[in-house]
Backbone as CSV, one residue per row, in Angstrom:
resi,resn,N_x,N_y,N_z,CA_x,CA_y,CA_z,C_x,C_y,C_z
1,MET,69.122,127.352,108.716,69.563,128.620,109.271,68.379,129.592,109.221
2,GLN,68.052,130.093,110.391,66.975,131.061,110.501,67.562,132.465,110.386
3,VAL,66.913,133.343,109.623,67.358,134.729,109.461,66.297,135.639,110.053
4,LEU,66.704,136.478,111.018,65.801,137.441,111.647,66.319,138.845,111.382
5,ILE,65.397,139.762,111.065,65.775,141.145,110.787,65.037,142.052,111.767
6,ASN,65.808,142.852,112.493,65.272,143.796,113.467,65.678,145.209,113.066
7,THR,64.737,146.157,113.160,65.049,147.550,112.840,64.566,148.452,113.966
8,ASP,65.192,149.629,114.060,64.669,150.613,115.001,63.514,151.354,114.324
9,HIS,62.882,152.280,115.037,61.702,152.960,114.500,62.030,153.967,113.390
10,ASN,63.307,154.214,113.128,63.708,155.143,112.063,63.957,154.441,110.724
11,ILE,63.949,153.114,110.719,64.196,152.352,109.491,62.960,151.519,109.180
12,THR,62.436,151.715,107.986,61.264,150.964,107.539,61.662,150.125,106.329
13,LEU,61.387,148.840,106.412,61.684,147.933,105.306,60.380,147.385,104.745
14,THR,60.315,147.295,103.424,59.164,146.667,102.792,59.320,145.151,102.883
15,GLU,58.245,144.439,102.612,58.319,142.981,102.626,59.303,142.489,101.569
16,ASN,59.316,143.170,100.423,60.229,142.812,99.342,61.688,143.005,99.753
17,SER,61.994,144.147,100.385,63.390,144.384,100.795,63.797,143.438,101.917
18,THR,62.865,143.060,102.783,63.161,142.075,103.832,63.488,140.725,103.199
19,ASP,62.709,140.321,102.213,62.970,139.059,101.504,64.325,139.091,100.811
20,GLU,64.659,140.228,100.191,65.950,140.359,99.517,67.108,140.254,100.511
21,LEU,66.965,140.888,101.690,68.012,140.797,102.706,68.182,139.363,103.193
22,GLU,67.083,138.661,103.414,67.156,137.263,103.843,67.870,136.410,102.798
23,THR,67.532,136.631,101.528,68.168,135.884,100.447,69.665,136.195,100.374
24,THR,70.019,137.463,100.550,71.433,137.857,100.532,72.206,137.165,101.651
25,VAL,71.621,137.121,102.841,72.280,136.452,103.977,72.439,134.967,103.674
26,GLU,71.376,134.327,103.209,71.437,132.893,102.919,72.447,132.576,101.822
27,THR,72.540,133.441,100.817,73.494,133.228,99.729,74.927,133.435,100.211
28,THR,75.156,134.522,100.959,76.508,134.856,101.395,77.028,133.866,102.429
29,LEU,76.190,133.484,103.375,76.638,132.603,104.456,76.181,131.161,104.261
30,GLY,75.637,130.856,103.099,75.110,129.524,102.817,76.114,128.410,103.006
31,HIS,77.372,128.679,102.746,78.430,127.684,102.924,78.467,127.186,104.370
32,PHE,78.107,128.058,105.308,78.127,127.716,106.729,76.733,127.373,107.253
33,GLY,75.735,127.344,106.372,74.346,127.172,106.764,74.078,125.987,107.678
34,SER,74.735,124.873,107.443,74.500,123.697,108.279,75.104,123.850,109.669
35,HIS,76.000,124.818,109.841,76.644,125.050,111.137,76.015,126.202,111.910
36,LEU,75.135,126.964,111.265,74.534,128.129,111.905,73.072,127.852,112.244
37,THR,72.688,128.155,113.477,71.286,127.987,113.848,70.489,129.231,113.514
38,ARG,71.115,130.408,113.671,70.383,131.657,113.454,71.355,132.774,113.097
39,VAL,70.882,133.674,112.233,71.594,134.905,111.911,70.608,136.043,112.140
40,GLU,71.026,137.028,112.941,70.169,138.183,113.201,70.818,139.441,112.665
41,ILE,70.000,140.257,112.000,70.434,141.564,111.508,69.735,142.608,112.372
42,HIS,70.515,143.477,112.982,69.980,144.583,113.774,70.360,145.879,113.067
43,LEU,69.362,146.599,112.557,69.606,147.846,111.819,69.150,149.037,112.644
44,THR,70.027,150.030,112.770,69.675,151.257,113.478,70.145,152.461,112.678
45,ASP,69.377,153.530,112.782,69.743,154.804,112.170,70.266,155.677,113.309
46,GLN,71.570,155.814,113.374,72.199,156.491,114.501,71.988,157.990,114.517
47,SER,71.474,158.539,113.420,71.219,159.985,113.396,69.720,160.288,113.455
48,ALA,68.931,159.292,113.830,67.486,159.454,114.008,66.780,160.043,112.789
49,GLY,67.135,159.550,111.603,66.445,159.967,110.393,67.132,161.071,109.604
50,ARG,68.048,161.794,110.215,68.783,162.839,109.483,69.878,162.166,108.658
51,SER,70.134,162.695,107.502,71.185,162.145,106.650,72.496,162.835,106.965
52,THR,73.361,162.115,107.677,74.640,162.700,108.092,75.832,161.875,107.622
53,GLY,75.643,161.031,106.646,76.753,160.212,106.151,76.536,158.755,106.500
54,ASN,77.518,158.155,107.118,77.463,156.734,107.461,76.709,156.525,108.768
55,ASP,75.410,156.810,108.737,74.629,156.773,109.966,73.774,155.516,110.124
56,ILE,73.773,154.636,109.129,73.052,153.369,109.245,74.029,152.328,109.788
57,ARG,73.652,151.739,110.915,74.526,150.746,111.556,73.870,149.376,111.433
58,CYS,74.657,148.404,110.980,74.207,147.029,110.896,75.035,146.203,111.872
59,LEU,74.383,145.651,112.866,75.008,144.696,113.775,74.527,143.331,113.321
60,LEU,75.469,142.477,112.975,75.138,141.145,112.489,75.581,140.137,113.535
61,GLU,74.666,139.273,113.910,74.935,138.245,114.913,74.707,136.880,114.283
62,ALA,75.730,136.034,114.320,75.602,134.667,113.820,75.771,133.719,114.999
63,ARG,74.920,132.724,115.054,74.972,131.761,116.157,75.371,130.384,115.614
64,PRO,76.678,130.090,115.671,77.135,128.764,115.252,76.689,127.711,116.273
65,GLU,76.286,126.577,115.783,75.831,125.499,116.649,76.951,125.059,117.583
66,GLY,76.694,125.110,118.884,77.659,124.647,119.878,78.779,125.621,120.196
67,LEU,78.750,126.825,119.620,79.798,127.813,119.849,79.191,129.120,120.339
68,GLU,80.034,130.015,120.782,79.590,131.336,121.198,79.132,132.138,119.981
69,PRO,78.139,133.021,120.156,77.693,133.865,119.042,78.838,134.750,118.538
70,GLN,78.806,135.023,117.257,79.799,135.886,116.618,79.102,137.195,116.226
71,PHE,79.752,138.333,116.477,79.174,139.639,116.189,80.116,140.463,115.315
72,VAL,79.549,141.187,114.353,80.291,142.176,113.565,79.365,143.365,113.333
73,THR,79.950,144.521,113.067,79.157,145.706,112.741,79.741,146.396,111.522
74,ASP,78.885,147.160,110.859,79.334,148.002,109.763,78.413,149.211,109.692
75,ASN,78.991,150.357,109.394,78.227,151.592,109.226,78.322,152.026,107.776
76,ALA,77.212,152.536,107.251,77.181,153.012,105.866,76.052,154.013,105.717
77,SER,75.934,154.540,104.510,74.893,155.544,104.258,73.553,154.912,103.892
78,THR,73.541,153.632,103.521,72.297,152.941,103.192,72.241,151.588,103.895
79,VAL,71.038,151.062,104.015,70.848,149.755,104.645,71.586,148.678,103.862
80,ASP,71.428,148.671,102.531,72.059,147.632,101.709,73.573,147.614,101.860
81,VAL,74.186,148.783,101.823,75.646,148.859,101.926,76.102,148.414,103.315
82,ALA,75.371,148.817,104.360,75.729,148.424,105.727,75.610,146.905,105.905
83,VAL,74.537,146.325,105.373,74.346,144.872,105.493,75.424,144.125,104.720
84,HIS,75.715,144.563,103.501,76.752,143.891,102.711,78.118,143.999,103.386
85,GLY,78.425,145.158,103.964,79.686,145.319,104.675,79.783,144.397,105.872
86,ALA,78.692,144.292,106.630,78.678,143.409,107.800,78.766,141.939,107.373
87,LEU,78.091,141.581,106.286,78.171,140.201,105.799,79.581,139.840,105.369
88,HIS,80.265,140.778,104.729,81.648,140.539,104.326,82.520,140.270,105.556
89,LYS,82.331,141.074,106.588,83.093,140.883,107.825,82.739,139.555,108.494
90,MET,81.440,139.215,108.499,81.017,137.961,109.130,81.556,136.760,108.373
91,LEU,81.569,136.837,107.074,82.118,135.748,106.270,83.562,135.488,106.666
92,HIS,84.342,136.543,106.796,85.742,136.407,107.210,85.833,135.829,108.628
93,THR,84.985,136.321,109.532,84.986,135.837,110.917,84.661,134.353,110.986
94,LEU,83.635,133.920,110.246,83.249,132.514,110.272,84.294,131.630,109.602
95,GLU,84.909,132.105,108.526,85.983,131.335,107.890,87.123,131.114,108.871
96,THR,87.453,132.142,109.631,88.509,132.032,110.631,88.101,131.080,111.751
97,THR,86.892,131.244,112.259,86.404,130.406,113.358,86.366,128.937,112.967
98,PHE,85.723,128.622,111.857,85.607,127.227,111.444,86.929,126.679,110.927
99,GLY,87.775,127.526,110.374,89.102,127.094,109.949,89.933,126.647,111.126
100,ARG,89.850,127.391,112.224,90.587,127.008,113.438,90.055,125.700,114.000
101,LEU,88.734,125.537,113.993,88.154,124.292,114.501,88.610,123.106,113.667
102,ASN,88.583,123.258,112.341,89.020,122.172,111.466,90.498,121.882,111.640
103,GLN,91.287,122.921,111.874,92.718,122.745,112.076,92.971,121.962,113.358
104,HIS,92.219,122.286,114.412,92.385,121.575,115.676,91.930,120.125,115.560
105,LYS,90.876,119.874,114.821,90.383,118.519,114.651,91.381,117.664,113.884
106,GLY,92.057,118.275,112.909,92.982,117.534,112.069,94.377,117.423,112.632
107,ALA,94.692,118.205,113.653,96.045,118.184,114.226,96.243,116.925,115.044
108,SER,97.445,116.416,115.003,97.733,115.243,115.824,97.941,115.670,117.265
109,SER,97.869,114.739,118.165,98.021,115.040,119.585,99.452,115.385,119.949
110,MET,100.375,115.261,119.007,101.790,115.532,119.286,102.215,116.857,118.673
111,GLY,101.277,117.761,118.477,101.635,119.098,117.987,102.137,119.112,116.563
112,GLY,101.606,118.266,115.714,101.992,118.263,114.309,103.135,117.303,114.003
113,ILE,103.717,116.680,115.020,104.797,115.717,114.808,104.174,114.327,114.731
114,GLU,104.412,113.675,113.645,103.837,112.342,113.460,104.686,111.299,114.166
115,PRO,104.054,110.366,114.865,104.814,109.300,115.539,105.422,108.374,114.499
116,ARG,106.545,107.735,114.853,107.216,106.801,113.930,106.644,105.438,114.016
Protein backbone atom coordinates (compact mmCIF):
# COMPACT_ATOMS: atom_id res chain seq x y z
CA MET A 1 0.00 0.00 0.00
CA GLN A 2 1.44 3.29 -1.12
CA VAL A 3 0.71 6.38 1.03
CA LEU A 4 0.81 9.83 -0.59
CA ILE A 5 0.39 13.10 1.30
CA ASN A 6 -0.63 16.30 -0.49
CA THR A 7 -0.97 19.73 1.14
CA ASP A 8 -2.00 23.16 -0.02
CA HIS A 9 0.41 26.10 0.30
CA ASN A 10 -1.01 27.03 3.74
CA ILE A 11 0.02 23.73 5.39
CA THR A 12 3.67 22.86 5.91
CA LEU A 13 4.68 19.43 7.16
CA THR A 14 8.13 18.44 8.35
CA GLU A 15 9.70 15.21 7.16
CA ASN A 16 9.15 13.79 10.64
CA SER A 17 5.43 14.65 10.69
CA THR A 18 5.04 13.22 7.17
CA ASP A 19 6.64 9.96 8.33
CA GLU A 20 4.36 9.88 11.37
CA LEU A 21 1.26 10.38 9.19
CA GLU A 22 2.36 7.58 6.85
CA THR A 23 2.91 5.27 9.82
CA THR A 24 -0.50 6.18 11.26
CA VAL A 25 -2.21 5.37 7.94
CA GLU A 26 -0.34 2.07 7.60
CA THR A 27 -1.17 1.09 11.19
CA THR A 28 -4.84 2.10 11.02
CA LEU A 29 -5.58 0.62 7.59
CA GLY A 30 -2.98 -2.16 7.73
CA HIS A 31 -5.68 -4.82 8.02
CA PHE A 32 -6.75 -3.88 4.48
CA GLY A 33 -3.20 -3.28 3.21
CA SER A 34 -3.17 -6.24 0.83
CA HIS A 35 -6.40 -4.98 -0.76
CA LEU A 36 -5.37 -1.33 -1.13
CA THR A 37 -3.06 -0.10 -3.87
CA ARG A 38 -2.84 3.50 -2.67
CA VAL A 39 -4.06 5.84 0.06
CA GLU A 40 -3.87 9.59 -0.54
CA ILE A 41 -4.21 12.30 2.09
CA HIS A 42 -5.20 15.74 0.80
CA LEU A 43 -4.83 18.46 3.45
CA THR A 44 -6.17 21.98 2.99
CA ASP A 45 -6.49 24.99 5.26
CA GLN A 46 -9.90 26.35 4.34
CA SER A 47 -9.32 29.65 6.12
CA ALA A 48 -6.02 30.37 4.34
CA GLY A 49 -3.90 30.37 7.49
CA ARG A 50 -6.30 32.17 9.84
CA SER A 51 -7.35 30.22 12.90
CA THR A 52 -11.13 30.04 12.73
CA GLY A 53 -11.87 26.69 14.35
CA ASN A 54 -12.28 23.53 12.32
CA ASP A 55 -10.58 24.93 9.25
CA ILE A 56 -8.19 22.05 8.43
CA ARG A 57 -9.82 19.68 5.96
CA CYS A 58 -8.55 16.17 5.36
CA LEU A 59 -9.82 14.38 2.26
CA LEU A 60 -8.76 10.76 2.41
CA GLU A 61 -8.85 8.64 -0.73
CA ALA A 62 -8.34 4.87 -0.61
CA ARG A 63 -8.00 2.85 -3.79
CA PRO A 64 -9.05 -0.77 -3.25
CA GLU A 65 -7.69 -3.13 -5.87
CA GLY A 66 -10.33 -3.76 -8.55
CA LEU A 67 -12.91 -1.43 -6.96
CA GLU A 68 -13.91 2.20 -7.20
CA PRO A 69 -11.93 4.65 -5.02
CA GLN A 70 -13.41 5.39 -1.60
CA PHE A 71 -13.45 8.98 -0.27
CA VAL A 72 -14.06 10.46 3.20
CA THR A 73 -13.45 13.90 4.69
CA ASP A 74 -13.03 15.34 8.14
CA ASN A 75 -12.56 18.89 9.39
CA ALA A 76 -10.71 19.79 12.58
CA SER A 77 -8.56 22.47 14.15
CA THR A 78 -5.29 20.57 13.60
CA VAL A 79 -3.83 18.33 10.91
CA ASP A 80 -3.47 15.36 13.29
CA VAL A 81 -7.07 15.52 14.48
CA ALA A 82 -8.40 15.91 10.92
CA VAL A 83 -6.33 12.95 9.67
CA HIS A 84 -7.36 10.73 12.59
CA GLY A 85 -11.02 11.64 12.07
CA ALA A 86 -10.81 10.83 8.36
CA LEU A 87 -8.99 7.55 9.08
CA HIS A 88 -11.72 6.54 11.51
CA LYS A 89 -14.34 7.20 8.84
CA MET A 90 -12.31 5.36 6.18
CA LEU A 91 -11.86 2.36 8.44
CA HIS A 92 -15.64 2.12 8.81
CA THR A 93 -16.14 2.61 5.05
CA LEU A 94 -13.65 -0.12 4.15
CA GLU A 95 -15.07 -2.53 6.74
CA THR A 96 -18.48 -2.02 5.17
CA THR A 97 -17.19 -2.33 1.60
CA PHE A 98 -15.14 -5.48 2.16
CA GLY A 99 -17.79 -6.94 4.48
CA ARG A 100 -20.35 -6.70 1.70
CA LEU A 101 -17.95 -8.29 -0.77
CA ASN A 102 -17.25 -11.18 1.60
CA GLN A 103 -20.96 -11.59 2.27
CA HIS A 104 -21.68 -11.80 -1.46
CA LYS A 105 -18.87 -14.29 -2.01
CA GLY A 106 -20.14 -16.52 0.79
CA ALA A 107 -23.83 -16.34 -0.11
CA SER A 108 -25.34 -19.22 -1.97
CA SER A 109 -26.89 -18.68 -5.37
CA MET A 110 -30.32 -19.38 -3.88
CA GLY A 111 -30.45 -16.29 -1.67
CA GLY A 112 -29.31 -17.97 1.53
CA ILE A 113 -31.53 -21.05 1.11
CA GLU A 114 -29.50 -24.21 1.05
CA PRO A 115 -30.51 -26.88 -1.48
CA ARG A 116 -31.63 -30.25 -0.08
